[in-house]
FIKOL-636636 format. One record per residue (C-alpha): x, y, z; residue in one letter. Coordinates in steps of 0.001 Angstrom, whole numbers, padded with zeros to 6 digits, always signed. Each point is the difference from the previous one (the first is absolute). Layout:
<recs>
XYZa
...
</recs>
This chain:
<recs>
-000159-000177-000267m
+001744+003615-000858q
+000152+002942+002585t
-000816+003462-000116i
+002253+001726+002723k
-001705+003539+001391c
+001514+002244+002348v
-001869+002573+001756v
+001639+003108+001401v
-000862+003423+001226g
+000165+002012+003502d
-001284-002019+003101g
-003591+000132+001216a
-001215+000643-003497v
-002056-003384-000196g
+002525-002260-001850k
-000229-002874+002301t
-003811+000434+000169c
-000305-000119-003650l
+001683-003391-000293l
-001687-001456+002878i
-003306+001114-001474s
+000461-001493-003131y
+001844-003587+001243t
-002380-000627+003062t
-003237+002202-001190n
+000385+001582+003846k
+000782+003560+001271f
+002824+000027+002449p
-001185+002008+002993s
+003180+000999+001404e
+003194+001635-001475y
+003259-001717+000525v
+003016+001315-002012p
+001458-002511-002242t
+003384-000949-000068v
-000420-002469-003344f
-002596-002524-000790d
-001518-001652-002915n
-003119-001473-001256y
-000245-002358-002783a
-003506-000643-001803v
-000880-002290-003016t
-001341+002119-003182v
-001559-001154-003110m
+001199+001924-003004i
-000930-000941-003706g
-001231-003189+001513g
+003500-000969+001752e
+000629-000333+003712p
+002648+002611+001137y
+001492+000846+003462t
-000365+003543+000615l
+002494+000852+003052g
-000674+003082+001668l
+002966+001255+002226f
-000611+002719+002628d
+002390+002419+000977t
+001171+002708+003013a
-000564+003387-000764g
+001745+001285+003256q
+003447+001702-000823e
+001691-002790+002346d
-000450-002237-002657y
+001331+001823-002991d
+002932-002213-000224r
-001894-003495+000477l
-002961+000879-002392r
+001757+000102-002931p
+001089-004065+000707l
-003662-000878-001276s
+000452+001902-003312y
+002116-002783-002041p
-002153-001564-002782q
-003202+002051+000367t
-002464-000070-002776d
-002054+002926+001101v
+000023+002620+002808f
-003154+001440+001940l
+000973+003620+000830v
-002433+000736+002802c
-001088+003155+001823f
-002864+001331+001969s
-002329+002412-001753v
-000663+001583+003417v
+003766+000337+000677s
+001443+002540-002094p
+003610-000823+001335s
-000371-003649-001185s
-000889+001341-003589f
+002881+002324+000134e
+002359-002812+000809n
-001202-002068-003259v
+002168+002363-001748k
+002493+001224+002422e
+000949-003583+001367k
-002043-002880-001356w
+000611-000075-003776v
+003492+001269+000302p
+000836-003172+002310e
-001674-002504-002161i
+001207+001697-003634t
+003555-000077+001521h
-000118-003828+001067h
-002435-001188-002637c
+000454+002711-002857p
-001983-002005-002589k
-002829-001406+002287t
-003592+001325-000521p
-002034+001324+002767f
-003483+000897+000719l
-000678+003092+002137l
-002498-001033+002703v
-002452+002486+001915g
-001327-001700+003379t
-002319+001087+002542q
-002472+001431-002371i
-002674-000684+002776d
+001345+002790+001646l
+000171+002520-002748r
-003481+001437+000817d
+000034-000678+003899d
-001174+003347+001725p
+002827-000544+002708s
+002559-000763-002217t
-000439+002938-002215i
-000269+002115+003047e
+003468-001463+001232k
+001541+000717-003237l
-001535+003630-000031a
+001472+000916+003199k
+003458-000630-001904n
-001320+001900-002930k
+000095-003178-001594q
-002738-002232-002135k
-000182-003464-001129p
+001629-000891-003523i
-002440-000220-002726t
+000121-002606-002894p
+000846+002703-002382e
+003019+001168+001963t
+001158-003476+000298a
-000622-000994-003696e
+002334+002689-000862k
+003078-001228+002429l
-000647-003184-001471a
+000474+001347-003673r
+002940+002297+001126d
+001631-003090+001782l
-000723-002185-003208k
-001978-002495+002130a
-001919-002733-001738v
-003155+001394+001350k
-001727+001632+003169y
-002253-002182+001855v
-001758+000791+003497e
-001911-002144+002357c
-001050-000312+003811s
+000845-003504+001612a
-002930+000995+002283l
-002501-000377-002876t
+001974-002830-001893q
+000369+001988-002823l
+003456-001562-000135v
-000854-002443-002231n
+000086+002700-002833s
+003586+000199+000526i
+000835-003885+000016v
-002208+000052-003142t
+002523+002367-001687d
+002872-002180+001138l
-001500-003114-001513q
+000543+001541-003296r
+003601-000142+000393v
+001119-003451-001217v
+003612-001246-000026w
+001589-002113-001986s
+003681-001217-000711s
+001407+001274-003628c
+001617-002760-002047n
+003408+001480+000810d
+003245-001903+001068l
-000231+001448+003566t
-003695-000004+000502g
+000493+003234+001757s
-002195+002088-002232l
-003835+000442+000524l
-002696+000294-002387n
-003410+001376+001289t
-003502-000884-001206k
-001480+002421+001904g
-002205+002619-001218i
+001282+003382+001372f
-000001+002979-002690p
+003596+001158-000358g
+001358-002926+001886l
+002650-000341-002960e
+001971+003045+001112g
+000747-001726+003301y
+001333-003284-001697f
+002297+001180-002874p
+001145-003733-000471t
-003641-001478+000055c
-003445+000125-001787k
-003426+000698+001333v
-002098-002857-001472m
-003706+001250-000520l
</recs>
């Protein structure tokens, strides 16, 4: 069975672990526990064939900046997460996370993921942000950043409302298979991501 490796990065407490637990167990964790490193595996059907989707959760705290990249080798796709009600986590997408993953894996595609969208219209959350002269990140603002950073696309969800499945649907479109080269190290993708060819100069997108 072939494997798709997906690594999830982003600031601490933006909902990365909730996103993964919500999808893999269909439950929402009630307490926040900072992640050091964890991984989850689920079997998905793509094109009628079973694949193991390996989801690698990482710690966003600065204390783990040297440890975190150890999970990056052989990554097929990254999810770069931020909370739509945390402007600082959104800012760190371009200031920290995309530079970090492109430094270690310059040819690996990534999706920009907005989390906690159930709080975007929450009165108490809006009031709290307003006290700091801030407001929730709009889809339009996030989509612009995704284009500027050359993300494959922008998607958003809330683990609390189970919309995380929309992200996994996109991930399931990225299917990897070995090329017929001597080393077997090059990869083709049969996914249907618009413009994905630009991320894989030696590969083809099979539509």
